[in-house]
LOFIMAR-408168 format. One record per residue (C-alpha): y, x, z; residue in one letter. Coordinates in pm, 1 decimal. Last residue first. Example, Ala and Ser with C-alpha at 12.3 -4.5 7.8 and 13.67 -1.06 7.14 Angstrom:
<rs>
R        c2        c1        c3  resn
R    -106.0    1367.0     714.0     S
R    -450.0    1230.0     780.0     A
</rs>
This chain:
<rs>
R        c2        c1        c3  resn
R   10975.9    7280.3    7911.3     T
R   11069.2    7602.9    7732.0     R
R   11230.2    7761.7    8038.5     A
R   10918.8    7685.7    8239.4     R
R   10702.7    7870.2    7988.5     R
R   10932.6    8173.7    7996.6     T
R   10937.7    8176.3    8377.1     L
R   10558.2    8170.8    8388.6     L
R   10529.9    8448.1    8130.2     G
R   10774.3    8664.8    8323.3     R
R   10583.7    8603.4    8645.3     I
R   10254.7    8699.6    8478.1     G
R   10398.2    9013.6    8317.0     V
R   10550.4    9119.2    8650.3     V
R   10222.6    9055.9    8832.5     A
R   10024.0    9245.4    8571.4     G
R   10268.1    9536.7    8590.6     I
R   10220.4    9548.4    8967.8     I
R    9841.6    9519.0    8943.5     G
R    9820.8    9789.5    8678.0     A
R   10038.0   10008.9    8898.7     L
R    9795.5    9956.4    9185.8     L
R    9505.6   10053.8    8958.5     L
R    9690.3   10367.3    8850.0     A
R    9781.1   10443.2    9213.8     A
R    9413.6   10427.5    9310.1     L
R    9333.1   10666.3    9026.6     Y
R    9616.4   10903.2    9116.8     E
R    9551.4   10913.1    9491.3     I
R    9175.9   10962.5    9451.4     A
R    9230.6   11233.2    9188.7     P
R    9473.0   11415.7    9425.2     I
R    9241.1   11407.5    9726.0     R
R    8911.7   11469.4    9546.8     I
R    8909.8   11849.1    9531.0     V
R    9047.5   11894.5    9882.0     E
R    8731.4   11724.5   10012.8     D
R    8556.4   12058.1    9960.7     L
R    8725.2   12189.7   10274.8     K
R    8408.2   12175.1   10483.8     G
R    8239.7   12377.4   10212.4     L
R    8436.6   12678.8   10333.8     G
R    8660.5   12908.4   10130.8     R
R    8373.0   13129.9   10017.4     G
R    8127.5   12855.0    9924.6     A
R    8438.7   12667.8    9818.2     Y
R    8493.4   12899.0    9520.3     F
R    8129.6   12894.5    9408.9     A
R    8118.3   12515.3    9445.0     F
R    8426.3   12476.2    9225.9     T
R    8313.9   12730.9    8967.0     F
R    7977.5   12558.9    8924.0     V
R    8129.1   12210.3    8898.6     V
R    8400.5   12320.2    8653.3     F
R    8149.3   12506.3    8434.5     A
R    7925.0   12198.3    8426.5     A
R    8217.2   11976.7    8320.9     T
R    8323.0   12221.0    8047.8     V
R    7966.5   12237.8    7916.7     A
R    7924.2   11859.2    7928.7     L
R    8248.9   11806.3    7737.2     I
R    8144.7   12065.1    7479.4     I
R    7801.4   11909.0    7444.2     W
R    7950.7   11565.4    7376.8     R
R    8167.0   11684.2    7091.1     K
R    8539.1   11672.0    7152.6     L
R    8759.9   11386.0    7032.7     G
R    9041.9   11489.0    7266.6     L
R    9074.3   11172.3    7473.7     G
R    8757.5   11226.4    7673.5     Y
R    8877.9   11558.0    7812.2     L
R    9156.9   11375.4    7998.7     Q
R    8947.4   11162.1    8229.4     T
R    8684.3   11317.6    8458.0     V
R    8720.4   11681.1    8354.2     V
R    9101.4   11686.1    8333.6     L
R    9124.4   11476.3    8650.2     I
R    8903.3   11734.8    8825.2     A
R    9134.0   12013.2    8705.5     A
R    9423.8   11826.5    8869.0     F
R    9240.8   11829.3    9201.2     G
R    9100.3   12181.2    9159.7     F
R    9441.6   12340.3    9113.4     F
R    9638.2   12110.4    9342.3     F
R    9395.8   12118.8    9634.9     M
R    9329.2   12488.2    9575.2     P
R    9707.1   12556.5    9605.1     W
R    9723.7   12429.6    9962.5     T
R    9740.2   12767.3   10132.6     A
R    9833.5   12736.6   10500.5     T
R    9548.0   12944.7   10642.0     K
R    9542.9   13168.4   10334.7     P
R    9900.1   13291.7   10408.8     D
R   10041.4   13419.5   10078.0     G
R   10386.0   13267.3   10126.1     G
R   10240.4   12918.7   10157.3     A
R   10539.5   12767.2    9975.9     Q
R   10507.4   13003.6    9679.4     Q
R   10133.4   12942.4    9644.0     V
R   10195.5   12565.7    9658.0     A
R   10457.8   12594.5    9383.0     V
R   10207.0   12791.1    9174.2     L
R    9930.7   12530.7    9218.0     A
R   10151.8   12232.4    9137.0     G
R   10305.6   12393.4    8829.0     H
R    9978.0   12524.4    8689.7     A
R    9805.8   12187.5    8725.5     L
R   10118.7   12001.6    8610.1     V
R   10072.6   12167.3    8271.7     T
R    9757.4   11956.1    8228.9     V
R    9942.8   11632.6    8152.6     E
R   10180.9   11768.5    7890.7     Q
R    9899.7   11967.7    7730.0     T
R    9702.3   11644.2    7712.2     V
R    9973.4   11492.0    7493.8     M
R    9994.5   11797.7    7266.2     W
R    9619.3   11787.2    7209.2     W
R    9624.2   11411.3    7139.4     R
R    9910.3   11420.1    6888.2     N
R   10092.9   11097.2    6973.1     V
R   10449.1   11231.6    6983.2     H
R   10373.6   11462.2    6691.3     M
R   10313.6   11156.9    6473.6     R
R   10668.6   11036.3    6531.3     T
R   10794.3   10715.2    6692.6     L
R   10917.5   10900.1    7001.9     F
R   10979.6   11273.0    6950.9     L
R   11261.8   11311.1    7204.5     S
R   11034.7   11229.1    7499.8     S
R   10800.6   11509.2    7395.0     Q
R   11081.0   11763.5    7377.3     V
R   11205.7   11638.5    7713.7     M
R   10855.7   11680.8    7855.9     L
R   10850.5   12040.3    7734.6     L
R   11186.1   12103.8    7903.7     F
R   11062.0   11949.1    8228.6     M
R   10757.4   12178.7    8226.8     Y
R   10976.1   12485.1    8164.7     F
R   11201.6   12368.0    8446.7     F
R   10907.2   12337.7    8684.3     G
R   10764.2   12672.7    8577.5     I
R   11096.5   12833.9    8659.5     L
R   11166.9   12636.8    8976.4     H
R   10831.7   12720.7    9133.5     G
R   10859.7   13092.3    9060.7     Q
R   11214.2   13104.3    9194.6     T
R   11492.5   13125.9    8937.7     N
R   11728.5   12850.4    9049.2     E
R   11881.6   12610.3    8797.3     A
R   11981.0   12346.4    9053.3     P
R   11715.6   12079.1    9110.9     H
R   11741.8   11697.7    9117.3     Y
R   11891.0   11691.4    8767.6     W
R   11557.8   11770.0    8600.7     F
R   11366.7   11538.5    8833.3     T
R   11592.1   11245.3    8737.9     Y
R   11568.9   11336.2    8369.6     I
R   11188.8   11356.4    8367.5     V
R   11104.0   11050.5    8576.6     A
R   11379.1   10838.3    8420.8     W
R   11268.0   10920.6    8067.5     S
R   10910.0   10848.9    8169.9     F
R   10998.4   10500.9    8295.2     A
R   11208.9   10414.3    7989.6     Y
R   10950.1   10546.4    7746.1     G
R   10665.4   10370.0    7928.6     H
R   10811.3   10027.9    7858.4     Y
R   10609.0    9921.4    7555.2     R
R   10299.2   10115.9    7647.2     K
R   10273.4    9974.5    7999.4     A
R   10343.4    9624.6    7862.9     A
R   10064.2    9660.7    7607.0     D
R    9824.5    9786.9    7875.8     I
R    9904.3    9488.6    8099.8     I
R    9877.3    9238.3    7814.7     R
R    9542.4    9388.9    7713.6     K
R    9393.3    9319.3    8054.7     G
R    9233.4    9600.4    8253.8     I
R    8856.8    9639.0    8265.3     P
R    8831.4   10011.0    8354.9     V
R    8721.3   10199.8    8049.8     R
R    8439.3   10453.2    8050.0     K
R    8499.0   10795.9    7895.6     G
R    8396.2   10985.6    8206.9     F
R    8615.4   10767.8    8431.2     F
R    8946.0   10635.5    8298.5     M
R    8866.6   10552.8    7938.6     G
R    8987.8   10744.9    7635.3     R
R    9167.3   10484.6    7426.7     R
R    9167.1   10171.7    7644.9     N
R    9261.2   10363.1    7961.2     N
R    9541.4   10563.1    7799.8     E
R    9821.8   10351.6    7949.4     M
R    9671.8   10359.2    8298.1     L
R    9620.1   10735.3    8308.3     I
R    9963.2   10784.7    8151.0     I
R   10126.5   10564.3    8415.0     W
R    9965.3   10775.1    8688.7     V
R   10111.3   11093.2    8542.7     L
R   10457.3   10937.5    8511.3     M
R   10449.1   10793.3    8862.2     L
R   10344.7   11132.1    8999.0     I
R   10647.1   11288.1    8828.3     V
R   10882.1   11034.4    8987.9     S
R   10713.8   11077.0    9326.3     G
R   10783.4   11449.7    9340.6     Q
R   11153.5   11393.8    9281.7     S
R   11169.7   11096.8    9518.6     T
R   10974.2   11292.3    9779.5     F
R   11246.5   11557.0    9789.5     I
R   11469.3   11294.4    9947.5     S
R   11805.0   11195.3    9801.5     V
R   12169.5   11292.0    9856.5     D
R   12196.8   11670.7    9827.4     Q
R   11887.8   11687.9    9609.2     A
R   12082.3   11536.3    9318.3     L
R   12182.1   11879.9    9193.3     G
R   12426.6   12114.0    9357.0     D
R   12549.1   12440.7    9205.2     Y
R   12916.8   12367.5    9130.9     T
R   12986.2   12635.4    8867.8     L
R   12663.2   12831.0    8823.8     H
R   12450.6   12516.7    8842.8     S
R   12688.9   12348.6    8598.1     Q
R   12624.5   12617.1    8336.7     I
R   12246.5   12570.8    8358.1     V
R   12293.3   12193.3    8363.8     H
R   12521.3   12207.2    8058.4     W
R   12269.0   12397.9    7846.8     I
R   11993.5   12155.7    7944.3     I
R   12226.9   11862.2    7879.1     M
R   12305.3   11984.5    7528.7     T
R   11938.9   12044.8    7444.6     A
R   11847.7   11697.6    7573.9     N
R   12116.2   11524.4    7370.0     L
R   12043.7   11723.9    7055.3     G
R   11672.7   11642.5    7073.4     L
R   11756.1   11275.5    7123.1     A
R   12001.2   11272.1    6829.8     A
R   11746.9   11445.4    6605.2     V
R   11489.9   11186.6    6711.5     N
R   11737.9   10908.8    6624.8     V
R   11765.4   11053.7    6273.6     P
R   11391.6   10986.0    6238.2     H
R   11163.8   11286.4    6224.8     L
R   10851.4   11388.4    6036.9     G
R   10521.4   11206.5    6008.1     R
R   10697.9   10876.2    6072.2     T
R   10623.9   10584.7    6303.0     Y
R   10797.4   10248.3    6283.1     T
R   11030.0   10045.7    6508.1     K
R   11363.5   10186.3    6384.9     V
R   11608.2    9917.9    6502.1     R
R   11475.6    9758.4    6822.2     T
R   11241.4   10023.9    6959.7     Q
R   11441.4   10321.8    6834.7     A
R   11772.2   10176.5    6953.8     Y
R   11624.5   10105.5    7296.3     Y
R   11494.0   10461.5    7321.6     I
R   11834.2   10598.1    7216.4     L
R   12010.9   10383.4    7477.5     G
R   11772.4   10500.3    7748.7     W
R   11856.5   10861.9    7664.7     A
R   12230.3   10781.6    7661.2     I
R   12204.6   10620.4    8004.4     L
R   12004.1   10904.2    8156.7     Q
R   12213.5   11196.8    8036.5     H
R   12543.4   11030.4    8129.2     V
R   12408.9   10926.5    8470.3     A
R   12267.6   11270.8    8546.5     Y
R   12593.4   11442.2    8460.4     S
R   12789.4   11195.8    8672.7     G
R   12550.0   11239.1    8963.7     W
R   12580.2   11617.9    8965.6     A
R   12951.4   11639.4    8884.5     V
R   13040.4   11358.7    9125.3     L
R   12849.0   11527.1    9407.1     R
R   13023.7   11858.7    9351.5     T
R   13360.9   11678.4    9349.0     F
R   13297.0   11481.7    9665.7     T
R   13219.2   11807.4    9838.4     T
R   12901.5   11976.3    9954.7     P
R   12904.7   12217.6   10248.8     S
R   12560.9   12375.4   10299.6     A
R   12496.8   12340.3    9928.8     L
R   12146.2   12259.2    9814.7     Q
R   11832.8   12462.2    9744.7     W
R   11640.7   12421.8   10073.2     Y
R   11464.2   12095.4   10008.8     Y
R   11315.7   11999.2   10345.7     W
R   10967.2   11857.8   10386.5     F
R   10812.0   12201.1   10441.8     P
R   11056.8   12305.9   10715.5     G
R   11426.5   12291.7   10804.4     Q
R   11559.8   12589.0   10607.6     D
R   11914.4   12662.7   10719.8     P
R   12187.2   12523.5   10490.3     P
R   12270.1   12695.9   10161.6     K
R   12573.2   12911.3   10080.7     V
R   12626.4   12973.1    9709.5     F
R   12641.7   13345.4    9626.1     A
R   12263.6   13349.9    9588.5     T
R   12323.7   13165.1    9260.7     L
R   12391.8   13491.5    9077.6     R
R   12022.4   13577.3    9109.7     D
R   11944.9   13298.3    8862.8     G
R   12094.8   13474.8    8561.4     F
R   11781.6   13622.6    8404.7     A
R   11538.4   13358.9    8534.5     W
R   11750.8   13066.8    8413.5     I
R   11793.7   13243.5    8078.7     I
R   11416.8   13296.5    8052.5     F
R   11354.6   12925.8    8114.5     T
R   11621.6   12865.5    7853.1     F
R   11435.4   13070.7    7594.6     L
R   11092.7   12923.1    7675.4     A
R   11221.9   12568.2    7636.0     S
R   11402.1   12657.8    7311.3     F
R   11075.3   12805.3    7176.2     A
R   10888.6   12486.7    7273.9     I
R   11156.3   12274.9    7107.8     G
R   11138.6   12484.4    6791.1     G
R   10763.4   12436.2    6792.1     F
R   10796.0   12059.7    6819.5     L
R   11104.6   12009.4    6603.4     A
R   10972.3   12240.1    6331.4     L
R   10638.6   12058.6    6328.0     N
R   10812.9   11723.1    6292.5     G
R   11038.3   11861.0    6020.8     W
R   10737.8   12000.0    5832.9     R
R   10583.3   11652.7    5821.1     P
R   10850.9   11511.2    5583.3     E
R   11045.0   11220.0    5730.8     A
R   11355.6   11436.5    5770.5     L
R   11423.3   11396.1    5398.4     G
R   11495.6   11035.5    5481.0     T
R   11281.0   10745.9    5594.2     S
R   11463.3   10445.4    5743.5     H
R   11211.2   10197.8    5607.7     K
R   10953.6   10392.2    5806.3     S
R   10606.1   10439.8    5669.7     P
R   10356.3   10207.1    5839.0     T
R   10225.4   10281.7    6188.1     S
R   10329.4    9955.4    6351.8     T
R   10473.1    9914.0    6698.9     L
R   10340.9    9694.6    6979.5     T
R   10046.7    9927.6    7022.2     S
R   10275.8   10201.1    7147.5     Q
R   10114.7   10536.3    7090.6     S
R   10014.5   10725.4    7401.0     A
R   10209.4   10989.0    7587.6     S
R   10579.9   10972.3    7612.7     M
</rs>
């Protein structure tokens, strides 16, 4: 979903059709963005109807409020069945692309059209389903699983992009090629799960947090549908996918705090994700050195100016999210390395 897969070639596809022309890739991308905006608007416009569904009492910050007070077997089957259909078909399309298509195109492969159609259909169905049976997956699983799936995706991108843009100010962390190759090869399956699982976790509510969250999920579905195309690895589009979480995280935190500055956590999300942009993501855009330095200097000045008013004692908020993500990226590298090593050992033993 983010970086090109080094295990695949970049030669013209043997399956090229009229869809291989660049204009089809551009149409898919900008059409997908327009579709995302349209359905975010639809969720906003019709979301007030969902107040008719009775929710349980709010049980605090670690409780997901938007679920039925009295779920039934049927409402659960609809939610989990819809998720399962969406997920399994998406994984099947990725597998088909990796095993049958294999090559990049400047336009679209037929499998990209199928993926775009799948995601568009499931978006439409989820909006309808929310107004019929309401519940998503939240009824049966913790809110931390939804948040954790997105964090996993962001951390995986940091790891996967290490050899191209570095991890810290353009400098690479010495991570083995086999680990990076494995992260690239299987990232589509992991990212597909992260996006689709999170998408089906939430009913189509029209709160501020839900709206920007759904718009973000829709953009990620567009990206996940464009595998093996040049648009999929466009560096500006890729960074846009990463940076959008800054707005989402900050706005959700503002909503949860209810305007109370004592409980406001939005600066941690805003400045934390902005710090990752400055430390890591800027270096993948091919910008001139002076531009990177100017953006970095502006971030430092603005951060200190803001915390001079908020309290310099809270300046540690800026490093919390980056620290978690970078440590998690290194942990993920270790896990993937262990899996790759065990797989290699088992393969060698099987041959002897």
